[in-house]
C-alpha positions as CSV (number, residue, x, y, z in Angstrom):
1,X,-3.0,-13.4,76.4
2,X,0.1,-13.7,74.9
3,X,-1.9,-16.2,72.0
4,X,-4.5,-13.4,71.7
5,X,-1.8,-10.7,71.0
6,X,0.4,-12.9,68.3
7,X,-3.4,-14.2,66.9
8,X,-4.7,-10.4,66.8
9,X,-1.0,-9.6,65.2
10,X,-1.4,-12.2,62.4
11,X,-4.8,-10.9,61.6
12,X,-3.3,-6.8,61.1
13,X,-0.1,-8.4,58.9
14,X,-3.1,-10.4,57.0
15,X,-4.8,-7.3,56.6
16,X,-2.1,-5.2,55.6
17,X,-0.7,-7.8,53.2
18,X,-4.2,-7.9,51.3
19,X,-4.2,-3.9,51.1
20,X,-0.6,-4.0,50.2
21,X,-1.7,-6.8,47.2
22,X,-5.0,-5.4,46.1
23,X,-2.8,-1.5,45.8
24,X,0.2,-3.4,43.6
25,X,-2.4,-4.8,41.3
26,X,-4.2,-1.6,41.0
27,X,-0.7,0.2,40.4
28,X,0.0,-3.1,38.0
29,X,-3.1,-2.2,35.8
30,X,-2.8,1.2,35.6
31,X,0.9,0.7,34.4
32,X,-0.4,-1.6,31.7
33,X,-3.0,0.5,30.8
34,X,-0.6,3.3,30.4
35,X,1.7,1.3,28.5
36,X,-0.7,-0.1,26.2
37,X,-1.8,3.4,25.4
38,X,1.5,4.2,24.5
39,X,1.5,1.4,22.9
40,X,-1.0,2.1,20.7
41,X,0.1,6.1,20.2
42,X,3.1,5.3,18.9
43,X,1.5,2.2,16.6
44,X,-0.9,4.9,15.2
45,X,2.2,7.3,14.4
46,X,4.3,5.0,12.9
47,X,1.1,4.5,10.1
48,X,0.9,8.4,9.8
49,X,4.7,8.7,9.2
50,X,4.6,6.3,6.5
51,X,1.7,7.4,4.9
52,X,2.9,11.1,4.5
53,X,6.0,9.7,3.2
54,X,4.2,7.8,0.7
55,X,2.4,10.7,-0.3
56,X,5.4,13.0,-0.9
57,X,6.9,10.0,-2.8
58,X,3.5,9.7,-4.8
59,X,4.3,13.5,-6.2
60,X,7.7,13.0,-6.8
61,X,7.7,10.0,-9.1
62,X,4.3,11.6,-10.8
63,X,6.0,14.0,-12.0
64,X,8.8,12.2,-13.0
65,X,7.0,10.7,-16.0
66,X,5.6,6.9,-17.1
67,X,8.1,4.2,-16.3
68,X,9.6,6.0,-12.5
69,X,9.4,3.7,-9.9
70,X,10.7,4.0,-6.2
71,X,10.3,1.7,-3.0
72,X,9.1,3.0,0.4
73,X,7.5,1.3,3.9
74,X,4.4,0.9,4.6
75,X,3.3,0.5,8.5
76,X,0.0,-0.6,9.5
77,X,-0.9,-0.5,12.8
78,X,-2.1,-3.9,14.9
79,X,-5.4,-2.6,15.3
80,X,-6.6,-1.5,11.9
81,X,-9.7,-2.6,10.8
82,X,-8.8,-4.3,7.4
83,X,-12.1,-4.5,5.6
84,X,-12.8,-1.0,6.0
85,X,-9.4,0.8,5.0
86,X,-9.0,1.6,1.7
87,X,-7.2,3.4,-1.2
88,X,-9.1,5.3,-3.7
89,X,-8.5,8.4,-6.0
90,X,-6.7,10.9,-4.0
91,X,-7.2,9.2,-0.9
92,X,-5.7,6.1,1.6
93,X,-7.5,5.4,4.8
94,X,-6.2,3.6,7.5
95,X,-9.0,2.7,9.7
96,X,-7.9,1.5,13.5
97,X,-10.2,0.5,16.5
98,X,-9.3,0.9,20.2
99,X,-10.8,1.1,23.6
100,X,-11.4,4.7,23.0
101,X,-13.6,3.9,19.5
102,X,-13.1,4.4,16.3
103,X,-10.3,6.4,14.4
104,X,-9.4,6.9,10.9
105,X,-5.7,7.6,9.7
106,X,-6.7,9.8,6.3
107,X,-3.8,10.8,3.8
108,X,-4.5,12.8,0.9
109,X,-2.2,12.2,-2.0
110,X,-1.6,15.1,-4.2
111,X,-1.6,13.1,-7.3
112,X,-4.5,10.5,-9.0
113,X,-3.7,6.9,-7.3
114,X,-5.1,3.6,-7.7
115,X,-3.2,0.6,-6.5
116,X,-3.7,-3.4,-4.5
117,X,-2.4,-2.5,-0.9
118,X,-2.4,-5.5,1.9
119,X,-4.5,-3.9,4.9
120,X,-3.6,-6.3,7.6
121,X,-0.9,-5.6,10.3
122,X,2.8,-5.2,9.6
123,X,5.4,-3.2,7.6
124,X,5.6,-3.9,3.6
125,X,7.8,-3.0,1.4
126,X,5.8,-1.2,-1.4
127,X,6.1,0.7,-4.9
128,X,5.0,3.7,-6.2
129,X,4.7,3.2,-10.1
130,X,4.5,6.3,-12.3
131,X,2.2,5.4,-15.3
132,X,0.2,8.0,-18.0
133,X,-2.0,10.4,-15.6
134,X,-1.8,8.3,-12.3
135,X,0.6,6.3,-9.7
136,X,-0.4,3.4,-9.0
137,X,0.9,1.6,-5.4
138,X,1.8,-1.9,-4.7
139,X,3.7,-4.7,-3.2
140,X,4.0,-5.9,-6.8
141,X,4.5,-3.9,-9.8
142,X,3.3,-5.6,-12.8
143,X,3.8,-3.7,-15.8
144,X,6.3,-0.8,-17.1
145,X,7.2,-0.1,-20.8
146,X,10.0,1.3,-22.4
147,X,7.7,4.1,-24.3
148,X,4.4,5.2,-24.0
149,X,4.7,8.0,-26.5
150,X,4.9,7.1,-30.5
151,X,4.9,8.4,-33.6
152,X,4.7,5.8,-36.2
153,X,4.6,6.2,-40.2
154,X,0.6,4.9,-41.5
155,X,1.2,1.4,-42.2
156,X,4.6,0.6,-40.4
157,X,5.2,-1.5,-37.5
158,X,7.0,-0.7,-33.9
159,X,8.4,-2.7,-31.3
160,X,8.6,-1.9,-27.6
161,X,9.0,-4.0,-24.3
162,X,7.1,-4.7,-21.7
163,X,8.2,-5.9,-18.5
164,X,6.3,-7.0,-16.0
165,X,9.6,-6.2,-12.7
166,X,7.8,-7.9,-9.6
167,X,7.9,-10.9,-7.7
168,X,4.5,-12.4,-9.1
169,X,3.5,-13.8,-12.7
170,X,1.0,-11.7,-14.7
171,X,-0.6,-11.8,-17.8
172,X,-0.8,-8.5,-19.6
173,X,-4.1,-8.1,-22.3
174,X,-3.8,-5.0,-25.1
175,X,-7.0,-3.3,-25.7
176,X,-6.3,-1.3,-29.0
177,X,-8.3,1.6,-30.9
178,X,-10.1,0.7,-33.9
179,X,-6.9,1.4,-36.7
180,X,-3.9,-0.2,-34.3
181,X,-2.9,-3.6,-34.6
182,X,-0.8,-5.3,-31.5
183,X,1.3,-8.3,-32.4
184,X,-0.5,-9.9,-29.1
185,X,-3.4,-8.6,-27.5
186,X,-2.6,-11.1,-24.2
187,X,0.6,-12.8,-23.1
188,X,1.5,-14.4,-19.7
189,X,4.8,-12.5,-18.3
190,X,6.9,-14.4,-15.7
191,X,8.1,-12.2,-12.7
192,X,10.9,-9.8,-13.9
193,X,10.0,-11.0,-17.6
194,X,10.1,-9.3,-20.4
195,X,8.5,-9.2,-23.8
196,X,8.1,-7.3,-27.3
197,X,5.0,-5.7,-28.5
198,X,4.8,-4.7,-32.1
199,X,2.5,-2.6,-33.0
200,X,1.1,-0.8,-36.9
201,X,-1.5,1.7,-37.1
202,X,-3.5,3.1,-40.1
203,X,-4.8,5.8,-37.9
204,X,-3.9,7.8,-34.4
205,X,-4.8,6.2,-31.0
206,X,-4.3,4.3,-28.2
207,X,-2.9,1.1,-26.6
208,X,-4.5,0.3,-23.1
209,X,-2.3,-2.5,-21.2
210,X,-3.6,-4.0,-18.3
211,X,-2.1,-6.4,-16.0
212,X,-3.9,-9.2,-13.9
213,X,-3.9,-6.8,-10.9
214,X,-5.6,-4.0,-12.5
215,X,-3.0,-2.0,-13.3
216,X,-2.6,-0.7,-16.8
217,X,-0.4,1.5,-18.9
218,X,-1.7,3.4,-21.9
219,X,0.4,4.1,-25.6
220,X,-0.6,7.2,-27.5
221,X,0.0,6.5,-31.2
222,X,0.4,9.2,-33.6
223,X,0.3,8.7,-37.8
224,X,2.8,10.9,-39.2
């Protein structure tokens, strides 16, 4: 009789422990899911904040004129869908994927913009560079000019400085309008390097300078 009672008590104890472990497992799973949701929400909020900051700086730099540049931090969430995120015209859109589906984090830009951003998870130091008519958003700025509007007597020469302010080497190409002659049409520039570009003009026009990354600036020449 005593052995039977002990056996029954053991079974009851095992049953209680099993139920307790099951309940504990449910609580842990729920807590983990809640934590993951909270982490995902925080990740998204950080991305939204960094995009708003980028948009604000873009407008300020654009209004400061060509040659202005400022750095900020762009946060890309761990759940980003890199191949479906983009920067085009006046919009940056970061697409994220989580257990509830796909979500877009769009940020309109108040000024025309181009760029070569990396849409991979992490925090990136990016530069917003003002050029003639637009801003360029990049991790490695590649072209800054000492002047973008020149008044040159017909047939005379004028020299400006072309700088690669970024951390990567680049190649700058110059495309002049007819009547304008540059001292070079292609120039490799090391990271942080600088070169002189001499221009002579028979008529007014422009010279478009473009770097390997697609960043460009336009020199406007007015012949006096």
